[in-house]
N, C-alpha and C positions, 0 to 999 in steps of 0.2 A: 633818162627815166622813161617809164612806159606808163601808158594809161589804162587801168582795169575798168572796162565798160561795163562788165558783168556786174561790178559792185556800185559803180557811181554813176552810169550814165554818163553825161556831159558835166558832171559836177566839178571835176578837176581838169585843169591843163597847167601845161609848164609853159614858162617863159626862156627857160635855158635846161641843158640836160643836169646841171647842177644844182639849181635851186627851184623849189616847187612852189607853184602860185596857185592859189585857189581863188575862183570869181567871187565877189561879193555876195552876201547873202542877201535876199529880198526882205528878210526879216530885220535887218538893221535900223533902216530909217524908222520903221513902226516902234522898235524898241526904244531909238533915241528920243521919239518924240513922248514916249509914255511918261507921264508924270513930270514933264520937262517943268511945269510951272511950281514945283515944291518951293516953299518959301521958308522952310525952317532954318533957323540961324544956328549956327554950330561955333563953340568956341575952339580956338586953335589949341593945338595939343600942348604947347608950353604957357597957355594963358592960365590964370586963376580968377576964380575956382575952377576946377575941372570935375564938378560933380554932376553934371548934367548928365553924362555917359558913365562915368566912372567914379560913383560915389564912395564916400565912406563906408566901410563894412556896414551892412544891415545889422539892425538888431531885431529881437523877436519878442513876444510877450514874456513876461517873467514865467519861470517854470520852478516849481518848489525844490527841486534837486540841484538848481545852479544858481549862482550869484545873479541877483536882478539887474538886468541892463538897462541903459537909459530909455526913456520913451520913444517910440517909433516916430518917424517923420510925418508930420501932418500931410494930408493930401486932399485936395479938393474934390476928386472925383475918384471913382473905381469902376473897373469893368465889371458887368454882371457875374455874380457867381456862376458856377461851372453849370448848374442844372436849373437855371432860373426858368427856362423855356419850358420845362415840364410843369404843367398845370398841377398835377398830382403826383408831387416828388416822391420817388420810391427810395430815396437816398439820405433822409435826414439823419438817421444813426450812423450811416457811414460817412457822410459830411463832418459830423461832429468827432468822430473818431479820426479821420484824416487831419482835421484842423488841430487836434490835440497831438497828434503825431508830428506835424509840421512845427508847432511850437517847441516841442521837445527837440527837434533836429536842429532848429536855429539856436537855441540855446546851448546845446552839446557843441556845436561847431565854434560858438563864442568862446565856451570854456577850453576847447582844444587848442585854439589860437597860440596859448601862452607856451605850448610844447613845441609847436613847429618854429615859433619865433626864435626859441631858444636853440633848437637844433640847427636851423639855417644859419643863425648868427654865428655859429661856431665853425661854419666852413671857412676854408681859405685856399688859395691857390699858390703854388709856386711854379717856377719853370724846370725845377729839377725833380723828376720822380725817381724815388728810389725803388729799384725792383726786388723781386722776390729773394736775390741772391746778396741782398744788403748794399750793393754797389750803387752809386748815383750814376746814371747814364747822362749823356750829353744833353742839354738843354733840348725840350721839344717844344713843338709850337702851341700844343694846346694846354700845356700845363697839367699838373694833377691836382685833384682836389682831395683835400685832407680834412679831418677833424680835429679840433683844438680840445674839445671838453672830455677828456678822459680823466679818469678819476686819479687824484694826486698820489695814492699809494697803490697804483697800477702796478705790477710786476713787469709786465710786457707792455710797451706802450704803443706798439705799432702792429699791425695786422700781418706783416710780412714775416715777423719773428714767429717761428713755428712752435705749437703747443706740445707737439710730439718729438721725443728723442729717441735714442736709439734702444734704449731699454724700457720704453714706456710701455706698459700693457693697459693702463687706466687712467683716466683724467678724474682729478679730485675737484670738489667745488672750490677750494682755496684756490687752485691754479686757474680754472675757467672764469670765476668771478672778479679776478684781478686783471684782466685784460680786454680790450674791446672786442676781439674776434673771440674769446673765449665765452664772453656774456652772449654775443651773437650767435655762437654754436649752440650754447644752451636753449636759447628761444625757438631756434629752427628744429631742434631736436625734440622739443614739445610737439611738433607737428607729426611726429611718427609713432605707430603703434597705438591706434584707437582699438577700442574693444580689446585690448591686452592690459595686463596689469602693468601699472606705470613702474615697477621697480624690476621690470625684465630688462636685460642689457640691451642697449640702443647704440647707434652711431658706430657700428662695426664692433660692438661690445666695448668699446672704450668709454662708455658712459652708463653707470648703473644708477638711476637715481633713486633716493630714498628720502622719506620726508620724516622730519622730528617727530618726536612721541606725541607733541601736541596737534600734530596735522595729520599722523599716518592713518591709513586703514586699518581697521582690525584685523585684516588679513595679510597686512605688511609682514614678511619674516624678517629674522634678525639682520641688519646689514652686513655684508661681508667687508673685509678690511679694505678692499679697494674701491667701496662704495663712493658715490658722489651725494653727500648727505646735504639737503637744502635746509635753510635756515627757518627759524621761527617767524611768526607774523605778529606784529603788535598793533592792536587797534584802540585807539584813545588810550595809549599808554599801558595798555594791558595785553599780555599774550594771549593771542586767539585760539580757540580750539576748531578742530575739523568741522564739529557740528555747527558752530557758530558761522563760520565761514560760508558753509553750504546753505543755511537758512538766509543769510544775508543775499548770497547769489540767487538762491531761488525765489526771494521776494522782489529782486529786481529784474531778473531775466525770465525764469522759469515759466511763470504764468504767460509770459509773451510769445516763447518759442519753445516747444518742447524738443527732446532731445531726438527723435524720431521722425519729426514733420519735416516737409521740405523747406528748405531756407531759400529765399528768393530776395536778391537786392532790387528787384522791382516792385517788392511790396514794401511801404513805407513802414509798416509796423514791425517787420522782421529787421529792418535796418536800425529802427530805435532800439530794439532788442540788443543787437550786437553793440550799439553804441554805449548802452547801459553796462555791458560787460567791460568794454574798453575803459570807462569812467572808473567803474570800480576796481580795475587793477591799477589805473594810472594814479589814482588818488594816493596809493602807496608810492611815497618817493623814491623808496630805496629799491635797488635792483633785486636784494634779497627777497624782500617781500613780494615783488613783481612776479618773479619766477615761482616761488613757492605757491602764490595764489592761483596762478594759472595751473600748477601741477594738480592741485585739489580740485579744482573747476573742472578740468578736462575729464572727469569721470562722469559728470552730470550733464555735459553741455552738448548740444548740436554740434556734429562734426563740422559743417561748413560754415558755421557761425563762428566756431572756435577758430578755424582756420584764418578767416577774414580778421578776427580780432587780434590775433599774433601777427598778422603782415602789418595791421594799422600800428599797433604797438611798437614794431621795430622801426617803422617810419617815423614815430613820434618821440621815441627815447634818444637822448642826446649821447649816451653812452655806448651806443652800438651803431653800426653802419646802415646801409641800404638794402644792400643785395638780398633777393628773395629766391628760394627754388621755385621751379616751374611747378604750376597747380598739378598738371597731369601725373607728376611723380609723387605729390603728396595725398591725392585722393584720385587715384586711376578710374574709380567707379563712374566718374563725371565724365570720362573721356574715351574710355575703352570698354568694349563689351566683355562679359563673362568675369568679372572682378568681383562680384559678390553673390556667394551660394549657387544654388542649381536653379535652373530656370524653370519657373513654374507656368503652364499654359493658362493664363488669365482669359484667354478668347474662346476657350471651350470649342476650338477646331474651327472657329469663324474668325479669319485673320483680315486685317486690313489690306487695301491694294498695295502691291509690290512688299507685301510684308515677307521676311525671311526668317525662317525660325532659328533662334540663337544656338539651340543644340545642333541642329545640322551645321551652322557654321563652325561651331567650336570642334565637331569630329573632323571637320575638313581643314581645320587651322593646320599650316605646315606642308599641306599638299604642293609637291612641286617645289619647295624650298628646303633649306638646311635644316630646319628644327621646328618645334613646337610653340616657339616662343614668338612667333610673326603675326601681326595684325596688319590686316588690309581692309580698307573701306572700298577698295575696287574690285576685291574678288570676294573673299570668305564672309567679309561683313557689308557686303554692299547693301544700300538701302533702296536703289532703284535698279532695274533690270536695264540692260544696253538698249533696248527698244524705248526707253524714255531718255529724252535728251539730256534731262538733270543728272542722269548717270556720269555724264562726261564733265561735271562739275565737282565730282568728290573730293578731289585734290584740294580744293579752296574751301567748301563749307564743312568739310569733316577733317580738316588738318588741325592736329592737336595743339601745335603751337600757336596758331591762329585763335582758337578758341580760348586757349590759356591766357594769350594776349589780351583778348575782348574782357575777359572775366577781370585780370590783374587791372586793366585801365580802369575799369568801374569802381573796383575798390579803391585805388589811389587818386582818380580824379572826379568823384562823386562826393565830396564832402572833406572835412579835414584839411589835408594837404591843398585840396584845389580851392579851397576858400581864399588861399593866399594869392592866387593866379587872377589876373584881371583878364585873361582870355580863356578861361576855363571852358565856358559855353561855345565859342569858337572852334575849340580842340574837338568838342563832343561833334558839332556839325562835321567838321572837316574830316575827322578820322572815319566817321560813318559814311560821308560821301565819297571818300577814297575807296572803302569796301565796297559800295555799291558800284561804283564805274569800274573797279578791277573785276567785279562778279560779271558785269556787263560784258567784258572783254571776253571772258570765258564762255559765256552764253552766246556771243555771236560766233565764236570758233565752233560752237556746237549747233549753230543754225538756230538759234532760238530768239535772236534779237534782243534789244534792251529790255530791263524787267519793267513791268506794268505795275502802278501803284495798287496796292489793295485798299481801294478808296470806298467811299460811301455806297457806291452803286453795284459794289462786289460783295458787301457785309452780309446780305440776306441770301446770296447765291451759294449753291452747293460748290465746294472747293474739290478739285480734282487733279492731280491725285492726292492722296493721304501721305502721311510721312511717319515712320517709326524708325527711332534711331537705333535700335538694338542695343542700347547701353547697358550697363549693369544696374543693379539694384541696392538699394540701402534696406536695413534689417526691418523688416514687418509691413513694407509698402512697396509698391512699384514706383521707382524713383522718377521715371519719364514715361508717362503715358504716350501711346500712338495717337497721332491726329488723323483719324479715320476719315477714307474718301467721302466726300459729299458733306462733310461737316459745314455748319454757317455760324455766324453770331446770332444769338439770340435777339429779340424784338428789344428787350430792356438794355442791352449792351449797344445796340446800334444807335438807339434812343440817347444814350450816355455820350458816345462818342460824336454823334452829329451835333449835339449841343456844344461840347467842348471845342470841337472844329470850328463851328459857327463863331464862337467867343474868339478864337485865334485869328481867324480871317478879318473879323472886323477890327482889330488891334493892327493887323497889318496893314489894311486898307487906311487907316488913319494915321499910321506911322507913330503910335503912340502905346505904350503898354505899361502895366502896372508891376514896377520891378522895385524889389527891395522896399515895399511899401511906399512908393512913391511914384506919381505918374510922370513919365519921362517920354520925351522924343527920341525915336531911333533913326538913324541915318549914317551919313559918310561924310568927313570932312578932312581936308589935308592928308590925302592918302591913306586914311584909316577909316575901317568900318566901325563905327561906334554902336553899330545897333545888333550885330549878328550874336555876341555873347549874351546880352540880356534877353534876347528873343530864344536862343537856344536854352538858357537856364530856366526859362518858364516852359517850353517845350517839353523837356526832359527836366522834370522839377529839380530844383536844387536849393537846399535851405530853405531861407524864409519865403520862397516864392513856390513853395511844394504844392500848394492848393489854389493858387491864384488863378491858373486857367485849366485845372482838371487833370494836370499831369497825364496828357494824352500820350506820350511815348510810353511811359511805365504801364499805364492802365491797358493800352492795346495788347501789350505783351502778355500780361496777366489773362486777358479775354482770350487771346487765341490759345494760350496754354491750356486752357480749360475746355477746349472744343471738343476733346474726346470724351468728357464728363471724368469722374473720380479724380486720379491722380492727375498731377499738373504734367503738361508735356514740355518738351525741350525750350520752346519760346518763353518759360517762364524763369529762365535762369540764365545769367550771362556766362556761364560756362559752356553752355549747350545751345544757346538760341540761333547761332549763325548756322547749324546743321540743316535746320528747315528751310527750304527755299522760300517760305512764307515770311521769313526774317527781312529778306531783301525787299519783297512787295510792301511789307509794312514800313520798312525804313524808306523807302522809295516816296510813300504817302508822308511821311514825316519830314523828308527832304523837301518836298515841295513847298511847305511853309516857308522855308528858307529860300526857296527859289522864287517864291512870290515877292518875298521882302527885296531879295537883290535885284529882282526884275524893276521894282520900283526906282530903283537908283539909277537907270538907264545905263548906257555904254561908257566905258573909260575914256574913248576918245583922245584927246591929246597926251593924256598920261602914259601912253604906250610909247610916244614918242622919243627917240635918242638919235637925233641926226646927225651927230658926230661920230656916230659907231655904225659899222657895217659888218655884219655876220657874213664870212664868205664861204664857211662850210662847217659842217658837224657831221662826223662819222663815228662808228664803233667797231670794234674788233673783238671777237671772242679769243679768250685765251686758249681755247682749243685748235684755233687755226681754221674756222669754217670758211674763211673769206671775209671780206669787209661787208659789215651792214647785214651779216647773217647771225642768228642767235640760235642757240640749241637747248630745250628744255627736255627732261626725262624724268621717268620715275625712279626712285631709289629706296634703299631701306636704311632707316636712321636707328640708332640705338637709344635707350634709356634704361636706367636703373632704379629697381625698387629698394626701399629700405628692407632690413633684415627681419623687421616685425611683419611686413606685408608678404615676405616670400617664405617665412618659415612654415606657413600652412599650406602653400602652394607648391605644385609640381614644375619642374623646368628651370629653377634657379631664378636669379635676380636680375638678369638682363634680358631685355625685350627689345624687340625691333618692330617698327611700323613704317607703312610705306607713304611715302609723301612725294610731292613735285620738287624738283630742283632745277637749276640752269647752270649753264657754264658761266663763270664770271668772265667779265668784259671791261673795256675801256674806253671811254669818250676820248676822241680828238676834236677839239674847237679851234678855229681860227678866225680871228677877228682883226680888222682894219680900224684903227681909232686915230681921230684927231684930238681925242679927249685924253687927259692924262688925270686919273684918280679913281674913285671906288666906283663900283657899278653891282650889280646883283645878276649872276646867270640862273637862268630858270629852264629846266628840261621836263619835256612831256612826252608821254606816247599816245596817240589817238588812232584807233582802228581805223583803216581805210574803208570808205562807205559813206553812205549819206545818213549821217547821225548828227544830231546836236552836239557840238564839243562839249558842253556842259554836263551832258549825261554819259560820256565816255573818255574823257581825258584822264590821264592817269600822271600824277606829278613824280618824275623820276629822280629828280635831284634840285638841289637850290643852294647857292654858294656865292661866296664874296669874290670879286676880281679887282685886283689892283691893275687898273688899264695903264698901259704907256702908248705915247704915240708911234704910229707906225703898226706892224703887225704883231699880234699877239697870239699865241699858241698855247693853249691849255689842255692837259691832259687830266681826266678824272677816273679814278676805279669805282666800278658799279656799287661797290661796298660802302661808299664814302658818303651816301646820300643821307640827310638828318633826318629821315623817317623810319631808317632800316635799324633793327637791332639784332645782335647776336641772340642766340637761343639762351634763355636763362637755364643754370644748371639744373641737373635733376638734384633732388635731396640728398642722397649719398655723395654726389660729387661735391655738393658745396660743403658738405660736412668735412670731406677730404681736404679741400681748399684751406677751409678754416683751421683745421688742424696742423696743416703742413706749411702754411704761410700763403698769404693773399695779397696782391699787390693792393695799393691805395686806389687806383683806378676801380679795379674790380669790387671792392669793398663798399665803395660809395656811389655805384650806380645800379640801378634797377633792373635793366633789359628791358625796359618797356618800350615797343616799336612795332613795326611790321616785321614778320620773320624774314630773315634774309632769303631763304628758300623761297618765299612768295614775291620776291621783287618784279618778276617778270610774270606776264599772262602766259598760259600754257602754249597758246598757237595751235597750229593744226600739222597733221604729219606732211600734208604737201606744201606747208609755209604759208603763214597768215601774215598779210602785210600791215604795217602801220606807219604813219607819219612820225617820225622823230623830229620834235619841234623845240627849238632853242631861241629863247628871247632874253636879251641884255636890257634891264631897266635901271633907270636913275636910282641913286640913293634918296630915300626921303631926307630932308634936313634934319629930322628927329633923330635918324639912325646913324647919320655922320659921328655922333659922339661916342658911339657903342659898337664901332668896328672890331675891336678886339673881342667881343662877344660871339663872333664868328670862329674864332680861333678855340675860345674857351669851350665851347659846345660842339665842337666838330667830332667829337666821338659820343655825343648823346642824341637820342631821337626827339629832339624838341619840337620838330614840327607835328609830331603826334601825341606826345605826352607832356609839352610845355616846360616852362621853366619855372621854378618857385624862388621866392626872395631867399638870398643867400646863396643861389647859384648864378645870379645875375640877371641879365633881362633879355627877352626875345631879340635877337639880332635884328630881324626884319619886321617891321611894324606894318607893312602892307597886308591885306586880307591874305588869310590862307587860301591857297589855290590859285592866287592872283595870276594871270587876268581871267582865267577860265572860271573863276567862281560864280560869274554872273552869265545868266542865260542869254544875254545881251552879246556876248563875245563870241564871234565866228572864228574858225581856223583862219579864214583869208584875213581878217583883221589883225591877226598876229604875225602872220609870216610874209604878208605882203608890204613889208616896211623894211628899211636898211638893217634895223637891229633886230630882226627876226629872221628865221631860217627853217626850211623842213625839207626832210629827205625821208625817202620811203627805206624802210628796212624789213627782214623778213624774220619771224619766229617760227622754227620748226620743231615739232614735238615729235621725239623719236621713240617714246613709250619706254619700255624697260631698257 
């Protein structure tokens, strides 16, 4: 090995050319001593009761639209309300409104639990996954996930049996409603064609939806012979009319969120409105009523809210699967420029800093490439010029798959399903932590260093530069306003955030929070972090905790989005927030709450020991053959298709290409000498070479179960096997094709949630950026020895980013997510300077196009 003094001064040294050692940081002893006198007592994981850290599901105050839950737990004390420090509170109406919304959220989640319990109870696994050809292949390791609860009168029982046959030209409702994948196809086809007549052909013209006389629009023409005619809806035993359904919908939903207003998951009242829609539909038990209601409501509903409601309903109904189309193929306006109408100059010739006029970009689109359907945020739609270092992070911030994943994550794990997850809050912390660290690696490559939190001292200072996404518009409004250069948060907003921040800081100092209406200690015991999930669930408000500590994560997003005045900026929406560099500064501020808590826990110490195990080597090799320990990244064009109703009024066809970062696939080879025989966990990380705190830059690359034998063990792992990565979700037309022509059980019942495979590696630099490739073998916790089979069961799912719900099994590794670098007290030296740790320098080269 060699030493890079230009980056590290004297920070690194080597004890051998094969194994890298780094001297102990002077910070360790200080961290070890921090709060060493903590005296909280914790229950062991298998003790009873275990309600101190993972209580039974919380209950909320009764709400008139839901069955009354039991009374909440008694509590001797509560932290101060979010705004009590303001002598003259400016928020009494807002607080009352938010408290009501929080009550509605809690009651709704209680009500929704029945649907998820029913669906997840229907899942079973076998060791023989039947393929699309109908044959059973040999037993596989991970097993195949199946659903039991299909209708007794279903014609087609399994999704691999095709709906289309040689002479099929159209699909009837009788065929579609009698199979799990047919029903699934109907629901996702509802996502096609907003602002078009519902009876126009969809799904490649195979489906022509018409409503019965009781529900049809006055403009609906006579159905053709091959129409897919939906069923009537009965309410209280009586056939409902279209007018009755519309009035009921408007009473529950329309007053809370209009058709043309921006919908934001960061706004609690918007979420309550979507929940009202979901509940209205799911109250009708039959699938017939469900799909008919949705088709009627679609003409009156906010598009983003409708899309989210359909996604939630798919996850909740036990007679369909789980797979979802990519959000950017359903509503490209939120992900690509130029997809709604003509650009209107709302700036009157005075543009924000680094602003690029979309008309100019649209005229230039396709220059130098093969056609007019190419979209690049590096060239034609760039949001910063090359003289700004942020220009060189476009591939991460503005990647459509990453933004789609982030939005889908918040839909699926911000209520409903997530209520069943014990570690939902920790997933929020870990997923965003890894996004920050991954972004930090790209900042370092661009010469910027790690991201600085957008904290209290910055809230009143002008921000430079600004940001304008150049994204499309929704009818009648500018969907995403620019954040102009020099913008600041107002005095009122600063005061609100300061008060909320101080309240959280006090809770972390005392290591006690008001969670699920009960004061509880937070901390660590028996290898498990019992405090990070409750803490994250109040930092990013979740369910009954929505207003306990001011909902600082969501509140900050909304305030930053409003900096430009008028329409909300991209920070106000989960589908676009990552684009603005301020997203990462804000999330670093949020992450510092978690770092403060984890710093209170001290260092891991002896927990990292595994004396019977010696890691002798880790190396990797690219499939391209660049040589050992050299990886290559590059720009490429990836395709997606739009549905026919979107492309009918657009020139250029249905296939689009967008520019993105990708990398050559690669393989790890790991060698371990062991005097121990049994199970262990392998953990692989990348850490940029340089004088950085490991907690700020570590990137978790892989985590897997190892069955060690005595003597030498050689392990190979493909880069795509990591449990946080996911294949790209199919675009809507592709998913429709899969469902019509036969789809495997594995595809049908997974949701493609996880970090996109193309972003598994940081970009690197043209000359080559050096990283420490770190590997650590850790002992299995006693509580994990009984669930070794879960490693194989979840080997094809992104459980480290998107969790495991009941019915899917349990999380295989109950140690903290990101262990051991999740704590700021963990240094690189403390991991690799031990027998069971190893570090080798590798190089990542960016070759451009």
